[in-house]
C-alpha positions in Angstrom: 17.0 -87.0 -156.8 17.3 -84.0 -154.5 20.6 -82.8 -153.1 21.6 -80.1 -150.7 24.8 -78.2 -149.7 26.1 -81.1 -147.7 27.0 -82.7 -151.1 29.3 -79.8 -152.2 31.0 -78.6 -149.1 34.2 -78.7 -151.2 34.8 -78.5 -154.9 36.1 -82.0 -154.9 32.9 -83.3 -153.3 30.8 -81.3 -155.7 32.2 -82.9 -158.8 31.6 -86.5 -157.6 28.0 -86.5 -158.9 27.1 -86.0 -162.5 24.0 -85.7 -164.6 23.0 -86.6 -168.1 20.1 -85.7 -170.4 19.8 -86.8 -174.1 17.9 -85.9 -177.2 17.1 -89.3 -178.8 19.5 -88.9 -181.7 22.8 -89.3 -180.0 23.3 -85.8 -178.7 23.5 -85.1 -175.0 24.2 -82.6 -172.2 26.1 -83.4 -169.1 28.0 -81.9 -166.2 28.3 -82.1 -162.4 25.8 -81.1 -159.7 27.8 -77.9 -159.1 28.0 -77.2 -162.9 31.8 -77.6 -163.1 32.9 -79.6 -166.2 35.5 -82.3 -165.3 35.5 -84.2 -168.6 36.1 -83.3 -172.2 32.7 -84.9 -172.7 30.9 -82.6 -170.4 29.0 -79.9 -172.1 25.7 -78.0 -172.3 25.3 -79.1 -175.9 27.1 -82.1 -177.4 25.4 -82.4 -180.8 25.2 -85.4 -183.0 25.9 -84.2 -186.6 25.2 -87.6 -188.1 22.8 -89.3 -185.7 23.7 -90.9 -183.5 27.5 -90.3 -184.2 29.8 -87.5 -185.3 29.2 -85.9 -181.9 30.7 -82.5 -181.3 30.9 -80.2 -178.3 29.1 -77.0 -179.2 28.4 -75.2 -175.9 30.6 -76.0 -173.0 28.7 -74.1 -170.4 27.1 -70.8 -169.5 28.9 -68.4 -167.1 26.2 -66.7 -165.0 26.6 -63.6 -162.9 24.2 -61.5 -161.0 24.9 -57.8 -160.4 23.0 -56.1 -157.6 23.9 -53.0 -155.4 27.5 -52.9 -156.7 27.9 -56.6 -155.8 28.7 -59.3 -158.3 27.7 -62.9 -157.7 29.3 -65.3 -160.0 27.2 -68.5 -160.0 29.7 -70.5 -162.2 32.0 -73.2 -160.9 35.1 -74.3 -162.8 38.8 -74.9 -162.3 41.9 -74.0 -164.2 45.4 -75.1 -163.3 45.9 -72.1 -161.1 42.4 -70.9 -160.1 39.1 -72.3 -158.8 35.7 -70.5 -159.3 33.4 -71.5 -156.4 30.0 -70.4 -157.6 28.6 -73.4 -155.9 28.7 -71.4 -152.6 25.5 -69.8 -153.8 23.9 -73.1 -154.7 21.3 -74.1 -152.2 19.8 -77.1 -153.9 20.1 -79.4 -156.9 17.5 -81.8 -158.2 17.0 -84.1 -161.2 13.3 -84.8 -161.2 13.5 -85.7 -164.1 15.5 -82.7 -165.6 18.5 -81.1 -163.9 17.6 -78.0 -161.9 19.9 -75.7 -159.9 18.6 -73.5 -157.1 20.8 -70.5 -156.3 20.3 -67.9 -153.6 22.2 -64.6 -153.5 20.9 -62.8 -150.4 17.3 -61.9 -151.3 17.5 -63.1 -154.9 16.4 -66.6 -155.9 17.3 -68.2 -159.2 16.1 -71.5 -160.5 17.9 -72.8 -163.5 16.4 -75.8 -165.4 18.1 -77.5 -168.4 16.4 -79.4 -171.2 17.2 -80.9 -174.6 14.6 -80.7 -177.2 13.8 -84.3 -178.1 14.9 -85.2 -181.7 16.9 -82.0 -182.1 20.4 -80.7 -181.4 19.0 -77.9 -179.2 19.5 -77.0 -175.6 17.2 -74.9 -173.5 18.2 -73.3 -170.2 15.3 -71.7 -168.4 15.9 -69.2 -165.6 13.2 -68.5 -163.1 14.2 -65.4 -161.1 12.4 -64.1 -158.0 14.0 -60.8 -157.2 14.4 -59.1 -153.9 14.5 -55.3 -153.2 17.2 -54.2 -155.7 17.4 -53.8 -159.4 19.6 -56.5 -160.8 21.2 -57.7 -164.0 21.6 -61.3 -165.1 24.5 -61.8 -167.4 24.8 -65.0 -169.4 28.1 -65.7 -171.1 28.3 -68.8 -173.4 31.5 -70.7 -173.8 31.5 -72.2 -177.3 33.4 -74.8 -179.2 33.1 -77.0 -182.2 35.2 -80.1 -182.0 34.9 -83.9 -182.0 34.0 -84.8 -178.5 37.0 -87.1 -178.1 39.5 -84.3 -178.4 40.3 -80.9 -176.8 40.6 -77.5 -178.5 43.3 -74.9 -178.2 43.0 -71.1 -178.9 45.7 -71.1 -181.7 43.6 -73.5 -183.8 40.2 -72.0 -183.2 38.5 -69.8 -185.8 35.0 -68.4 -185.0 33.0 -65.6 -186.5 29.6 -64.3 -185.3 27.0 -61.8 -186.3 23.8 -60.6 -184.8 20.6 -61.6 -186.6 17.5 -60.1 -185.0 17.2 -61.7 -181.5 19.8 -64.4 -182.4 23.5 -64.5 -182.5 24.8 -66.7 -185.3 28.3 -68.2 -184.8 30.1 -69.8 -187.7 33.0 -72.1 -186.7 35.9 -72.8 -189.0 34.1 -71.4 -192.1 31.8 -74.4 -192.0 28.2 -74.6 -193.2 27.1 -75.6 -189.7 25.8 -72.5 -187.7 25.5 -72.2 -184.0 22.4 -70.0 -183.1 22.2 -68.5 -179.7 19.3 -66.6 -178.3 18.0 -65.1 -175.1 14.3 -64.2 -174.5 15.1 -61.1 -172.5 17.7 -58.2 -172.6 20.4 -57.5 -175.2 23.6 -59.0 -176.5 27.0 -57.4 -175.9 29.6 -58.6 -178.4 33.3 -59.1 -177.5 36.3 -59.1 -179.8 38.8 -62.0 -179.7 37.6 -63.2 -176.4 38.4 -66.7 -175.1 38.2 -68.8 -172.0 41.7 -70.4 -171.4 42.7 -73.7 -169.7 39.4 -75.1 -168.4 40.8 -78.1 -166.4 39.2 -81.5 -166.7 40.2 -83.5 -163.5 38.9 -86.8 -164.8 40.8 -86.6 -168.1 44.0 -85.9 -166.1 43.3 -89.0 -164.0 43.0 -91.0 -167.2 46.4 -89.8 -168.4 44.9 -87.6 -171.2 45.3 -83.9 -172.1 43.3 -82.2 -169.4 43.0 -78.5 -170.4 41.0 -76.8 -173.0 40.1 -73.3 -174.4 36.7 -72.0 -175.4 35.4 -69.2 -177.6 33.3 -66.4 -176.0 31.4 -64.3 -178.6 30.0 -62.0 -175.9 27.2 -62.1 -173.4 23.5 -61.6 -172.9 22.3 -59.2 -170.3 18.8 -58.8 -168.9 17.5 -56.5 -166.2 15.0 -57.5 -163.4 13.2 -54.8 -161.4 12.8 -54.9 -157.5 10.2 -57.5 -156.5 9.9 -58.8 -160.1 9.4 -62.5 -160.9 10.6 -63.4 -164.4 11.3 -66.3 -166.7 14.3 -66.0 -169.1 15.0 -68.6 -171.8 18.5 -69.1 -173.2 18.7 -71.4 -176.2 21.5 -72.8 -178.4 21.0 -74.9 -181.5 22.6 -76.0 -184.7 19.2 -76.8 -186.3 18.1 -74.6 -189.2 15.0 -72.4 -189.0 14.7 -72.3 -185.2 14.0 -68.7 -184.2 11.9 -68.4 -181.0 11.9 -70.8 -178.1 9.3 -71.0 -175.4 11.4 -72.5 -172.6 8.5 -73.1 -170.3 6.5 -75.0 -172.9 9.5 -77.1 -174.2 10.5 -78.0 -170.7 7.0 -79.0 -169.7 6.7 -81.2 -172.8 10.0 -83.0 -172.1 9.1 -83.5 -168.4 5.8 -85.0 -169.4 7.4 -87.3 -172.0 10.0 -88.6 -169.5 7.4 -89.0 -166.7 5.0 -90.8 -169.0 7.6 -93.5 -170.0 6.3 -95.7 -167.2 3.3 -96.0 -164.9 5.3 -98.0 -162.3 5.0 -96.9 -158.7 8.5 -98.4 -158.0 11.1 -95.6 -157.9 14.0 -97.8 -159.1 11.9 -99.0 -162.1 11.0 -95.4 -162.9 14.6 -94.2 -162.8 15.9 -97.1 -164.9 13.1 -96.8 -167.4 14.0 -93.1 -167.9 17.7 -94.2 -168.1 16.7 -96.7 -170.8 15.3 -93.9 -172.9 18.8 -92.3 -173.0 20.2 -95.3 -174.9 17.4 -95.9 -177.5 18.2 -93.5 -180.3 17.6 -92.9 -184.0 20.3 -93.9 -186.5 20.3 -92.0 -189.7 22.3 -94.5 -191.8 19.7 -97.3 -191.1 16.7 -95.0 -190.7 15.8 -96.9 -187.6 16.3 -97.2 -183.8 19.4 -98.5 -182.3 21.0 -98.7 -178.8 24.0 -96.7 -177.8 26.3 -98.8 -175.6 27.1 -96.0 -173.2 27.7 -92.3 -172.4 29.7 -90.3 -172.7 31.9 -92.0 -175.4 30.4 -95.2 -176.8 28.3 -95.5 -180.0 26.1 -98.5 -180.9 27.7 -102.0 -180.8 26.1 -105.3 -181.8 26.9 -107.3 -178.7 26.0 -104.5 -176.3 22.7 -103.9 -178.1 21.6 -107.5 -177.8 22.6 -107.9 -174.1 20.8 -104.6 -173.2 17.9 -105.3 -175.5 15.4 -107.2 -173.2 15.7 -104.7 -170.3 15.7 -101.5 -172.3 13.0 -102.3 -174.8 10.9 -105.2 -173.6 10.6 -104.6 -169.9 9.8 -101.0 -170.7 7.1 -102.0 -173.2 8.8 -100.4 -176.2 7.9 -103.4 -178.5 7.8 -101.3 -181.7 11.4 -100.1 -181.0 12.4 -103.7 -180.1 11.1 -105.0 -183.4 12.8 -102.2 -185.3 16.1 -102.9 -183.7 15.9 -106.6 -184.6 15.0 -105.7 -188.1 17.8 -103.3 -188.4 20.4 -105.8 -187.3 18.8 -108.5 -189.5 19.5 -106.3 -192.6 23.2 -106.1 -191.7 23.9 -109.8 -190.9 26.7 -111.1 -193.2 28.4 -114.4 -193.3 26.3 -115.4 -190.3 27.7 -112.5 -188.2 26.0 -109.5 -186.6 27.9 -106.3 -186.9 30.2 -105.5 -184.1 30.1 -101.8 -185.1 27.6 -100.2 -187.4 28.7 -98.2 -190.5 28.3 -94.5 -190.3 29.0 -93.4 -193.9 27.9 -96.4 -195.8 31.2 -98.3 -195.5 31.4 -102.0 -194.7 30.5 -102.8 -191.0 33.0 -104.4 -188.7 32.1 -108.0 -187.9 34.8 -108.9 -185.4 32.6 -110.5 -182.8 31.9 -114.2 -182.4 29.1 -113.7 -179.8 27.0 -110.8 -181.1 25.2 -113.1 -183.5 24.5 -115.6 -180.7 23.3 -112.9 -178.4 20.8 -112.1 -181.2 19.1 -115.4 -180.6 18.7 -114.6 -176.9 17.2 -111.2 -177.9 14.8 -112.9 -180.3 13.7 -115.4 -177.6 13.1 -112.6 -175.2 11.1 -110.7 -177.8 8.9 -113.8 -178.3 8.4 -114.3 -174.5 7.2 -110.7 -174.1 5.1 -110.3 -177.3 4.1 -113.8 -178.4 4.7 -112.5 -182.0 5.1 -116.0 -183.5 4.3 -114.9 -187.0 7.1 -112.4 -187.1 9.7 -114.8 -185.7 8.7 -117.8 -187.8 8.6 -115.8 -191.0 11.7 -114.3 -192.7 13.5 -114.0 -189.4 13.7 -117.8 -189.1 15.6 -118.0 -192.4 18.1 -115.5 -191.1 18.6 -117.4 -187.8 19.0 -120.6 -189.7 21.6 -118.9 -192.0 23.6 -117.8 -188.9 23.7 -121.3 -187.4 24.7 -122.8 -190.8 27.5 -120.4 -191.1 28.8 -121.3 -187.6 28.5 -125.0 -188.5 30.4 -124.7 -191.8 32.8 -122.0 -190.8 32.9 -118.2 -191.3 35.1 -115.2 -190.8 37.8 -115.1 -188.1 38.2 -118.9 -187.9 34.7 -119.2 -186.4 33.6 -122.8 -186.9 32.0 -125.8 -185.3 34.3 -128.6 -184.2 33.4 -132.3 -184.6 32.3 -132.3 -180.9 29.6 -129.7 -181.7 31.5 -126.9 -179.9 32.4 -123.5 -181.5 36.1 -122.5 -181.8 37.1 -119.0 -182.9 40.0 -116.6 -183.4 43.7 -116.7 -183.2 46.5 -114.9 -181.2 45.8 -111.6 -182.9 42.0 -111.4 -182.8 39.6 -110.2 -180.1 36.2 -111.7 -180.7 34.7 -112.1 -177.2 33.6 -109.3 -174.9 36.8 -109.5 -172.9 38.5 -107.6 -175.7 41.1 -105.3 -174.2 44.3 -104.9 -176.1 47.4 -102.7 -175.6 49.4 -102.4 -178.8 50.1 -106.0 -179.9 49.4 -107.3 -176.3 46.1 -109.1 -176.1 45.5 -108.9 -172.4 42.9 -111.6 -172.1 43.7 -114.0 -175.0 40.6 -116.2 -175.4 41.0 -117.9 -178.8 39.7 -121.4 -179.1 36.6 -122.5 -177.4 35.3 -119.9 -175.0 32.9 -121.0 -172.3 30.2 -118.3 -172.8 30.4 -118.6 -176.6 29.6 -122.2 -176.4 26.8 -121.6 -173.8 25.4 -119.1 -176.2 25.8 -121.5 -179.1 23.9 -124.3 -177.3 21.2 -121.7 -176.4 21.0 -120.6 -180.1 20.5 -124.2 -181.3 17.8 -124.8 -178.8 16.0 -121.5 -179.7 16.2 -122.4 -183.4 14.8 -125.8 -182.8 12.0 -124.3 -180.7 11.1 -121.8 -183.5 10.9 -124.6 -186.0 8.6 -126.5 -183.6 6.4 -123.4 -183.4 6.3 -123.2 -187.1 5.3 -126.9 -187.4 8.6 -128.8 -187.7 11.7 -129.1 -189.8 14.3 -128.3 -187.1 15.2 -131.8 -186.0 18.7 -131.4 -187.3 19.3 -128.5 -184.9 17.7 -130.2 -182.0 20.0 -133.2 -182.5 23.0 -130.9 -182.8 22.0 -129.2 -179.6 22.0 -132.5 -177.8 25.6 -133.2 -179.0 26.7 -129.7 -178.1 25.2 -130.0 -174.6 27.0 -133.3 -173.9 30.3 -132.0 -175.2 29.9 -128.8 -173.2 29.6 -130.6 -169.9 32.3 -133.1 -170.7 34.9 -130.6 -171.9 34.3 -127.6 -169.8 33.6 -129.1 -166.4 36.6 -128.7 -164.1 36.2 -131.4 -161.4 39.1 -130.0 -159.3 37.5 -126.5 -159.0 33.9 -127.6 -159.3 33.2 -125.0 -161.9 33.9 -124.5 -165.6 37.0 -123.8 -167.6 37.1 -120.4 -169.1 38.7 -121.3 -172.5 39.7 -124.5 -174.1 42.4 -124.4 -176.8 43.6 -127.8 -177.9 45.1 -129.5 -174.9 45.1 -126.3 -172.9 42.3 -125.6 -170.5 42.2 -122.2 -168.7 41.4 -122.6 -165.0 41.0 -118.9 -164.3 37.8 -118.3 -162.4 36.0 -115.7 -164.5 32.3 -114.8 -164.7 31.7 -116.0 -168.3 30.7 -119.4 -167.0 27.6 -117.9 -165.3 26.0 -117.6 -168.8 25.9 -121.4 -169.0 23.2 -121.3 -166.3 21.4 -118.0 -167.0 20.5 -118.1 -170.7 17.0 -119.1 -171.9 18.3 -122.7 -172.4 21.1 -123.4 -169.8 24.0 -125.5 -171.0 24.4 -127.1 -167.6 21.8 -127.9 -164.9 21.4 -129.7 -161.6 24.3 -129.9 -159.1 26.9 -128.8 -161.5 25.0 -125.6 -162.3 24.6 -125.0 -158.5 28.3 -125.5 -158.1 29.0 -122.9 -160.7 26.8 -120.4 -159.0 28.4 -121.1 -155.7 31.9 -120.6 -157.1 31.0 -117.3 -158.8 29.4 -116.1 -155.6 32.4 -117.1 -153.5 35.1 -115.8 -155.9 33.6 -113.0 -158.0 30.5 -111.4 -156.4 30.8 -107.9 -155.1 28.1 -105.3 -154.1 28.1 -103.9 -157.6 28.4 -106.9 -159.9 30.9 -109.6 -160.7 34.7 -109.3 -160.9 36.2 -110.4 -164.2 38.8 -112.4 -162.4 39.1 -113.9 -159.0 41.0 -111.7 -156.6 43.4 -114.6 -155.6 44.7 -114.9 -159.2 48.2 -113.6 -159.8 46.9 -111.6 -162.8 44.3 -109.8 -160.7 44.2 -106.0 -161.0 41.9 -104.4 -158.4 41.9 -100.8 -159.6 40.9 -99.3 -162.9 42.9 -96.1 -163.0 45.7 -94.3 -164.8 46.7 -94.0 -168.4 45.2 -96.1 -171.2 47.9 -98.8 -170.7 47.1 -99.2 -167.0 43.4 -99.0 -167.5 43.2 -101.5 -170.4 45.5 -104.0 -168.6 43.0 -104.1 -165.7 39.7 -103.9 -167.8 39.0 -107.6 -167.6 41.5 -108.6 -164.9 39.4 -108.0 -161.8 37.3 -104.9 -162.7 33.7 -105.3 -161.7 30.9 -105.2 -164.3 27.4 -104.5 -163.1 25.7 -106.0 -166.1 26.9 -109.4 -164.9 24.7 -109.1 -161.8 21.7 -109.8 -164.1 22.9 -113.2 -165.3 24.1 -114.0 -161.9 20.8 -113.4 -160.2 18.9 -115.3 -162.9 21.3 -118.2 -162.4 21.0 -118.1 -158.6 17.2 -118.2 -158.8 17.2 -120.9 -161.3 19.5 -123.2 -159.3 18.2 -122.4 -155.8 14.5 -122.0 -156.7 12.1 -119.2 -157.1 10.8 -118.7 -153.6 10.3 -115.9 -151.1 13.7 -116.4 -149.5 15.7 -116.5 -152.7 13.9 -113.5 -154.1 14.5 -111.5 -150.9 18.2 -112.5 -151.1 18.3 -111.4 -154.8 16.8 -108.0 -153.9 19.4 -107.5 -151.1 22.1 -108.2 -153.7 20.7 -105.3 -155.8 20.5 -102.9 -152.8 23.9 -101.3 -153.5 23.0 -100.7 -157.1 19.7 -99.1 -156.1 21.8 -96.7 -154.0 24.3 -96.2 -156.8 21.8 -94.3 -159.0 22.1 -91.5 -156.4 25.9 -91.4 -157.0 28.2 -91.0 -160.1 25.7 -90.3 -162.9 22.4 -89.6 -161.3 19.6 -92.0 -162.3 22.0 -94.2 -164.2 24.4 -97.2 -163.7 28.1 -97.0 -164.4 30.0 -99.2 -166.8 32.4 -100.7 -164.3 33.7 -100.5 -160.7 37.1 -101.1 -159.1 37.5 -104.7 -158.0 38.9 -103.5 -154.7 37.2 -101.7 -151.9 35.6 -99.2 -151.9 34.5 -100.2 -155.4 34.8 -96.8 -157.0 32.7 -96.4 -160.2 34.8 -96.1 -163.3 34.5 -96.1 -167.1 31.4 -94.7 -168.8 29.1 -93.1 -166.2 26.0 -94.5 -168.0 26.1 -97.9 -169.6 23.3 -99.6 -171.6 23.8 -103.2 -170.6 24.3 -102.2 -166.9 20.9 -100.5 -166.9 19.2 -103.1 -169.2 20.3 -106.2 -167.2 19.6 -104.7 -163.8 16.2 -103.4 -165.0 15.4 -106.8 -166.4 16.2 -108.9 -163.4 14.8 -106.4 -160.8 11.4 -106.1 -162.7 11.2 -109.9 -162.6 11.8 -109.9 -158.9 9.1 -107.4 -158.0 6.3 -109.0 -160.1 
């Protein structure tokens, strides 16, 4: 993860690559490789006030200048509607190994800037290593502060900040709140400013998304430190909202975080190492459950039931985080209600949202994966077996959102107003991909759940014959009802007499799950159709490009974006099930494994683009497959890590 000037010859090129670091409780820091913020979500400290949610922008960035021999070198890069600061002209090198590090050179002055979050705390450390030349110089650090929900922008007329000096720290109080922002610098002194603000920072990506794209920030003053000719010095800037933090040893804290990240895996494979560190970004502590959970994506998603279960095997099991895995299963077990896994967790003790038909069924796949990796039969055949049985019985007898089993053993769910599957985009009252009735992946997951439940009863010693017989009925009905003889693949949704012939990727799950709903030549035909119609270098399209509803670009305002979200947009996480299905139908051999590795080649390159070391949520369906959506997505990382690790064993 090393980059040179060729990557930022222009401002526009310099903002293409982003970085992300996290603190394990939902907080994060993020920007571009030239340090210019292009999103409302970019910031040096985005703190989680109620882990892992209630995220607020605290420190937008630091403006850094060097004064030497009556010359001023501004190292900062940003854009306002009528001005561009090109501090990147002094940037020689950028690396993320594993922390982001900027290397500036101003004539004979060398500045290395490394950024680190303190794990488990809402604290940011910026360490400057300065090797001075032949002149006396001054380093000036000017923090741009804020205190707002990270989904919104701030304007000067609504901002109210007060600050006071407290020893070596500056204490800033936003909006008369109890939360305090503490700023400190290990060298030099602080110079306060009155009523000083940064106006109209411009966020190019928000403008592209049709959102408010300018924002103001508060400037309390600046820290200034002197460096003598020929002197080498380390200077630590710190910002925190934690109580009681006074002195920060930047070198020590950065060394500890680097060691923690580098020790997450002992693999010699670079792709595995990067994705294992990316996995760490998503596994965080949730205060309301006092346990670990999985954030769906950065910068704007929180934890979602479906996303957690899909990402679960790759993020927790492949990486050997079995304790975290069990904790996550236990946490969701506590919140299961009416046979459903929460779609969204509660944050303040309120009732969870359960509007997901498949999250509970993905829970079975996660459980089976946990058993395969840990062989922890006692745990799974204990109280957890009762919970799984309860889920299945609720699906059989009927539960919320018209979720129930039909006489043919298949699951039907929803109505015209509900969005219960993962293809859940909606604009106003317009459900863009209506999938009420019998969805193909839901019933593949249902068959898989029945087989897993029957297997667990067998491990326990019997008592699950009812579920094994039901699985046989469901399997027969699945093939009879969903097989489309004309297209040689599966219908996407069945609703009464209506059968949706749209070629979508959901059918691939009927081949890829622990217990495939179809096998043999029909399974191979499904894989062939998905390969022919949906496969791209970065994942599967959500709709075949020859469909009249196909939308090949995910761009514009919310209406335009949501209307294309599942109408052709490419999802990398689907590459995991596709490769599993491909290997299952064409056989595990040297040739098929080599083919599968070639299919993953573009994603291996992708981690050096967009958000460094991570995998984006989605890509355009059309060439050149531009990355879109969240720049770091849990199930993208989890599924690619899962299938890649299996291929290189």
